[in-house]
Steps between C-alpha positions, in 0.01 A plus 500: 500500500637839396360749749787744452437592140125534559567734798743706293257527214218618734731748684625653175147502360403728786818705449625422849871497590675217688564752777138608540367144506772367731446790745124437511555123528754541783782321321828613343517608139767235447276226629212607276739504205605144591137392516424659162802327349407164656821486705299490827147402582275703732319360798124512482496806727757678284314416182177642651690818601655541153162452335333753733777748420439452129124506544418151371370174648753228580257240356524684159880481507495130587243424231697686237824324603329164475357585155840591349602298203761237574524366145481687171518344153532674168409259216622522146145564388488809729770658281346417160306825460678742733405858426834678490469880559684774311804444721567179311497267797257341740573356840304215654606482866445187699406685829387851582745728685351432843565127460870534406767484769821358361461478125301660225418297192321549174458376146591780260357532149719731292422618146774514237735799539368589846689521828413452861647748749688371802313496838517837663659515842637144485836476667710202593241273341532211268301423187437194290380501136389188317397542139194281445432613142685724252824674571620812679807706567624569850723805535683458831772752595711507181393161367233427239376141543265328249258254659288260302220262589596284801799724584517646850702773679547562871650834599536766773266792449662818373202706383693777330715249310251242379232473238296219344393541135323272261718509185311221323221526242238338722372536854732384779364332812730508804482363850650766731581458869661767721579526870341779697 
């Protein structure tokens, strides 16, 4: 059960700071951060105090935590008729942001000649690309690497020095995984 991400989502949805909620709940800001990041679990009393500070019912938090997806599947048929916007790429993420803790993952559909920007704000992360269909070019630091169907690359994230571009004549489909 992932109470932490549900609590964080509710707190941020009400535009409350860690400090304001922790003060009202009678706990330290650091402890609340640990709870939201699932490093520590609150006692029932602490959970009730946090929920009261946010202005929500503890039962709602528990229900939402229980309802979180634990398994997500993207089938080949789900990608057959993807509507790619003017940007030239579409992203089909496995889980919504509030359900991600350690890794982010998606299937990317990239039109010919189009690029995907690097993740903003990613530092000291790692990424994995696996070309499922088509081909692409990975620019990484001063290297230009061509990847074809069934090729993979694993690299440290350097947002300002990396770029993924579909240089083929057809759509590329790529499995992407990155650490948070």
